[in-house]
C-alpha positions in Angstrom: 78.1 137.6 96.2 75.5 139.1 98.6 74.3 135.8 100.1 75.1 135.5 103.9 76.7 139.0 103.8 76.0 141.9 106.1 75.3 144.9 103.9 75.0 148.5 105.1 73.4 151.2 102.9 74.0 154.9 103.8 71.1 157.1 102.7 69.1 153.9 103.1 65.7 155.6 103.2 66.2 157.6 100.0 64.6 156.4 96.7 67.7 154.4 95.7 68.2 153.0 99.2 64.7 151.7 99.4 64.8 150.2 95.9 68.1 148.5 96.3 67.1 147.1 99.7 63.9 145.5 98.3 65.8 144.2 95.3 68.5 142.5 97.4 65.9 141.0 99.7 64.0 139.6 96.8 66.9 138.2 94.8 69.5 137.3 97.4 69.8 135.9 100.9 71.8 138.5 102.9 72.5 137.7 106.6 71.5 141.3 107.4 70.9 144.7 105.7 71.5 147.8 107.8 69.6 150.9 106.8 71.6 154.0 107.9 69.9 157.4 107.6 68.9 160.5 109.5 65.1 160.5 109.1 63.3 158.5 111.8 59.9 158.9 110.1 61.2 157.6 106.8 62.8 154.7 108.6 59.5 153.9 110.3 57.5 154.2 107.0 60.1 152.0 105.2 60.0 149.4 107.9 56.2 149.1 107.8 56.4 148.7 104.0 58.6 145.6 104.2 57.0 142.1 104.1 57.1 140.3 107.5 59.3 137.5 106.2 62.1 140.0 105.5 61.8 141.9 108.8 64.3 139.6 110.6 67.0 140.6 108.0 66.7 144.3 108.5 68.2 146.7 111.1 67.6 150.4 111.2 70.2 152.8 112.4 69.5 156.5 112.9 72.7 158.4 112.1 74.5 161.0 110.0 77.6 160.2 107.9 79.0 163.4 109.4 79.2 161.7 112.7 82.2 159.4 112.6 81.7 157.7 116.0 78.1 156.7 115.1 79.2 155.6 111.7 82.0 153.5 113.1 79.7 151.8 115.5 77.2 151.0 112.7 80.0 149.4 110.6 80.8 146.6 113.0 81.0 143.3 111.2 79.7 144.8 107.9 80.9 143.1 104.7 79.6 145.4 102.0 78.8 149.1 102.0 76.6 150.9 99.4 77.1 154.6 99.9 74.1 156.6 98.6 73.8 159.4 101.2 74.4 162.9 99.9 73.1 166.4 99.6 72.0 166.6 95.9 69.8 169.6 95.1 72.0 171.9 93.0 70.3 175.3 93.8 70.2 174.4 97.6 73.8 173.5 97.6 74.8 176.7 95.8 73.2 178.6 98.7 74.4 176.3 101.5 77.9 175.3 100.4 79.4 174.5 103.8 76.7 172.0 104.5 77.4 170.2 101.1 81.1 170.0 102.0 80.3 168.5 105.4 78.1 165.8 104.0 79.4 165.0 100.5 83.2 165.3 101.2 83.8 165.0 105.0 80.9 162.4 105.2 82.5 160.4 102.4 85.8 160.5 104.1 84.1 159.2 107.3 82.5 156.3 105.3 86.0 155.3 103.9 87.7 155.5 107.3 84.9 153.5 109.0 85.2 150.9 106.2 88.9 150.5 106.6 88.7 150.5 110.4 86.1 147.7 110.4 87.6 145.6 107.6 84.7 146.0 105.1 85.3 143.9 102.0 83.6 146.1 99.4 82.6 149.7 99.3 80.8 151.1 96.3 79.7 154.8 96.1 77.0 156.4 94.0 78.3 159.4 92.0 76.7 161.8 89.6 77.1 163.1 86.0 77.7 166.5 87.6 81.1 165.2 88.9 82.4 165.2 85.3 83.8 168.7 84.5 81.8 170.2 87.4 80.4 173.7 87.1 78.5 173.7 90.3 79.4 173.0 93.9 77.4 169.8 94.0 79.4 168.5 91.1 82.7 169.6 92.7 81.9 167.9 96.0 80.9 164.7 94.1 84.1 164.8 92.1 86.1 165.2 95.3 84.2 162.3 96.8 84.9 160.1 93.7 88.6 160.9 94.1 88.5 159.9 97.8 86.8 156.5 97.1 89.2 155.6 94.3 92.2 156.7 96.4 91.0 154.6 99.3 92.5 151.6 97.5 95.9 153.1 98.1 95.7 152.5 101.9 94.5 148.9 102.1 97.8 147.3 103.0 97.1 143.6 103.6 93.3 144.2 104.1 90.8 142.5 101.8 89.2 145.7 100.7 88.2 147.4 97.5 86.4 150.7 96.8 84.8 151.8 93.5 82.3 154.3 92.1 79.1 154.1 90.0 78.3 157.3 88.0 75.1 157.9 86.2 72.7 160.8 85.5 69.5 161.8 87.3 67.1 159.0 87.9 64.0 159.4 85.9 61.3 160.9 88.1 63.5 161.2 91.2 62.7 164.0 93.8 63.6 167.4 92.4 63.9 166.3 88.8 62.1 167.8 85.9 59.5 165.1 85.2 57.5 165.3 88.4 57.7 169.1 88.1 56.3 169.0 84.5 53.5 166.6 85.6 52.5 168.8 88.5 52.2 171.8 86.2 50.7 170.3 83.1 47.3 171.7 84.0 48.6 175.3 83.7 48.6 177.3 80.5 52.3 176.7 79.8 55.3 174.6 80.9 58.4 176.4 82.1 61.6 175.3 80.4 65.1 176.7 81.3 66.6 176.2 77.8 65.2 174.6 74.7 68.6 173.1 73.8 68.7 171.1 77.0 69.3 167.3 76.9 69.4 164.7 79.7 70.4 161.1 80.2 67.5 158.7 81.0 67.8 155.9 83.6 65.1 154.4 85.7 65.5 153.5 89.4 65.3 149.8 88.6 68.1 150.2 86.0 70.2 152.1 88.5 69.8 149.4 91.1 70.7 146.6 88.8 73.7 148.4 87.5 75.0 149.0 91.0 74.6 145.3 91.8 76.3 144.3 88.6 79.2 146.7 89.3 79.5 145.2 92.8 80.0 141.8 91.2 82.8 143.0 88.9 84.7 145.5 91.0 88.2 144.9 92.2 88.8 148.5 93.3 89.6 151.8 91.6 87.0 151.7 88.8 84.3 154.2 88.0 81.5 152.3 86.3 79.3 154.3 83.8 76.2 152.7 82.2 75.3 153.2 78.5 71.8 154.8 78.6 69.7 156.8 76.2 69.2 160.6 76.2 66.1 162.7 75.7 65.6 166.3 74.6 63.7 168.5 77.0 61.3 169.6 74.3 60.4 165.9 73.6 59.8 165.4 77.3 57.4 168.4 77.3 55.6 166.9 74.3 55.3 163.5 76.1 53.7 165.1 79.1 51.5 167.7 77.5 51.9 168.2 73.7 49.4 171.1 73.5 50.9 173.3 76.2 52.9 176.4 75.3 56.5 176.7 76.4 57.8 179.5 78.6 61.6 180.0 78.7 62.7 180.9 82.2 66.5 180.7 81.9 69.1 178.3 83.4 69.1 177.9 87.1 72.3 178.5 89.1 74.9 175.7 88.5 72.8 174.0 85.8 74.3 172.4 82.7 72.7 172.5 79.2 73.9 168.9 78.6 74.8 166.1 81.0 78.3 164.6 80.7 79.5 161.4 82.3 82.9 160.9 80.7 85.0 163.9 79.6 87.6 163.9 76.7 90.3 164.2 79.4 89.0 161.0 81.0 88.7 159.2 77.7 92.4 158.1 77.6 91.7 156.1 80.8 88.3 154.7 79.7 87.4 151.3 78.3 84.3 150.4 76.4 82.6 147.2 77.8 79.7 146.9 75.4 76.8 147.9 77.7 78.8 150.2 80.0 82.1 152.1 80.4 84.8 151.8 83.0 87.1 154.8 83.8 90.4 153.2 85.0 92.3 154.3 88.0 95.2 156.7 87.4 96.9 156.3 90.8 100.4 154.8 90.5 99.7 152.8 93.7 96.9 150.8 92.1 97.9 150.9 88.4 98.8 147.2 88.6 95.0 146.5 88.7 94.4 148.0 85.2 95.1 144.8 83.2 92.9 142.8 85.5 90.1 145.3 85.3 90.2 145.3 81.5 90.2 141.4 81.5 87.3 141.1 83.9 85.1 143.7 82.0 86.3 142.5 78.6 86.8 146.1 77.7 88.7 147.9 74.9 90.3 151.3 75.1 88.2 154.3 73.9 89.5 156.8 71.4 91.4 159.7 72.8 88.9 162.3 71.6 85.9 160.3 73.0 83.4 161.9 75.4 80.1 160.6 76.7 77.4 163.2 77.0 73.7 163.6 76.6 74.0 165.8 73.5 76.2 163.5 71.4 74.7 160.3 72.6 74.0 157.6 69.9 70.5 156.8 71.3 67.7 159.2 72.0 64.2 158.6 73.3 61.3 160.1 71.3 58.2 161.6 72.9 56.2 158.3 72.6 59.0 156.3 74.3 59.2 158.8 77.1 55.5 158.7 77.6 55.5 154.9 77.9 58.3 155.1 80.5 56.5 157.7 82.5 53.3 155.6 82.5 55.1 152.8 84.2 56.3 155.0 87.0 54.3 156.2 90.1 54.3 160.0 90.5 
């Protein structure tokens, strides 16, 4: 699927972009991978970290997804686009809403337009659990972006093009997440917790990368792919990092949820269970003819009408020892 293809990754110097690039180089034989991002220093550092034998397969483009002309130029002859660029920090976005709209919504529209203009074959976008029943602006912009990527399949005409979405929770230990924050503060007299009821989904960067590649191989356009992953309780995370520290409750941050949700009850009537993952089916009348094919490819069965997939009611939870083992395998 990826051999002899030209692949472009937006947000290519972020944690996911770096990881998926290295995974593709190691396991496939792409003709070229284009790293598209705004930060020249990150591009320089990333380029230096790549083995010499892979250097000939990489191209680095400085650019912003807000800039359609630059994006359109970078998309020339590209076969596959993995869209990972976004503004993601919830409190920052609450304070800077216009900037989030420009990047997460208008930028996404630019990615779709450039893909259609340049006859890209496959476009897959990374979403967030916060796009399900959003209560903050980040979630609202990602939900809008999801709708754009799914609806892009309405406009293909005779083009060989499909657009889909992958949705999962915060990557374990990613920038701005709670684990690095707890580790940084474990030498204090207490750990700050927003709410003792809080639960979160747990997915590693490696798991996220592999799920995106798997989704690329199965997508025909219009699907939202959701992996089945375990949850953990915030108190168990605190025990895993420093079991003897006292807990200080500081209250929920602006736009923060108590529990993560990836599939709402409203979405359940359009969701199929595919054993190790779920697929939310497209609802657009223009691509509804794909539904039977999607179910067949993914060997899925319809979920019950009252089903929802959230970190509170998950069937699998990690205990403190399991969390500690996962943290020990990750560099912080």
